[in-house]
Each structure stands twice: as C-alpha cells, then as structure tokens.
N, C-alpha and C positions, 0 to 999 in steps of 0.2 A: 605393715611389715617394714617399711622404711624406717619408722621410728624405733622399732624393736632392734633393727640392725645398728642404728646410731646409739641407742641406749646401751647395747652390748659393748660398743667401743668406749662409751663414757665410763662404764664399769671396769673394763679391762685395761684401759689406757688413760686412767685418771692423772697419771704423772706427766702426760704430754699436754702442752697448752698451745692454743692458737693454731698457727699454720702447721706445726708438727703433728697435731692431732688430726687435722684434715688430711695431711699427707698420708698418715697411717690408714685412715678410712679409704682413701684412694688406692693405696697399695693393696689393701685387703680386697677391694672390689676387683682389681686386676687379677689377684690370686684366685679368687672365686671363679672368675670368668674363664681362667685357664684350667682350673681344677675340675669344674663341673662343665663338661663338654657340650651338653645339650641344654636347651631351654627348660626341659622337664627336670633335669638334675639340679639346675640352678634354682628353679622355683621351689623344689623340695628343700634345698638348703635354707632359703629364706623362710619357708613355712616352718621348718624346724626351729629356727631362731625365734620366730614369732610365737610358736607354741611354748617354748621355754620362757619367753618373756611373759606370756599370759599366766603361766604357772607361778612365776615369781611375783608379778606385780598385779595380777588380776586381769580379767577379761574386760577390754575397753567397752564392750557392749553393755556391761553392767555399771558403767561409770555415770550414766545419766546424761552424758554429753552426746548430742545428736551429730551424726556424720552427714555431710552434704552428699546427696545422691549425685552420681556421675553426670546425669543429664542436666543438673543444675550448676555444674562447675562453670566458672568464667572461661571464656574462650582461650585465654592464654594458658590456663592450667591444663586444659584438654590438649592443647598443642604441645605443651611441655611433656606431658605424659606419653603422648604418641611418639615423640621423637627421642625421648630419653633412652628407650630400649635400643635405638639404632646407633648410639655413640660407640665408636670404636676406640678401645684403649690405646694409649700412646705406645709406640714401639719402645722397647727397653733400651735400644741403642739410639735413642733420639739425640739430636744435636742441641736441643734446647737445654739451657742450663737449669739446674735444679734451684728451687727457691731456697733462700737462706735467710736466717735472722741476722740482720746487721745492725 
C-alpha cells in the first residue's frame, strides 16, 4: 500500500522534483490524516489507492516476486513499522522554517 501511495504521487506530481515532491507527499499525508478521522477510514483510503494501483499496474502477487513474511523482517524494520503509525503530524503553525531550494 505504501508503494501504491507513492506511485500515485509519482504519476500525479511528476512535475515536482526532489524535496518539493517529498513535501507534497508529506502535505498529502497530513491532509489524509485530518480528512479521514478514524483509523478505519484512513485504512480504507489507502486500500482504495492500492486497489486502483492493482487495476492499473497488476496485482503484485502475480509478479513472481516473493514478499518477506513479517516474522522474518529484520528487527529495525519491525521497529520502524510499529512506531511509524504513532508519528504525530507537525502543527501547521510550527515555528520551524520550511525547507527551500537554494
């Protein structure tokens, strides 16, 4: 699902490069988190994006590439996955300056 979300951004924001593209991804994640108020609603949005991706590019299960079972993931990946869902988006009135291309 994560790759489908990123591929959607690649297709829809191909004109952005580098940091601007990643900032757009971040902005859309913040928008989704505020738009979809519950974990169920957010999960449904990601599932919808994934299903659209499968229709357009094919089912990854049919690709012949084997996916690593969760139990066999390296410890760092398991830790990252466990904590990623707990990240709180930055406040829109943050005093931190925005990144710029200089």
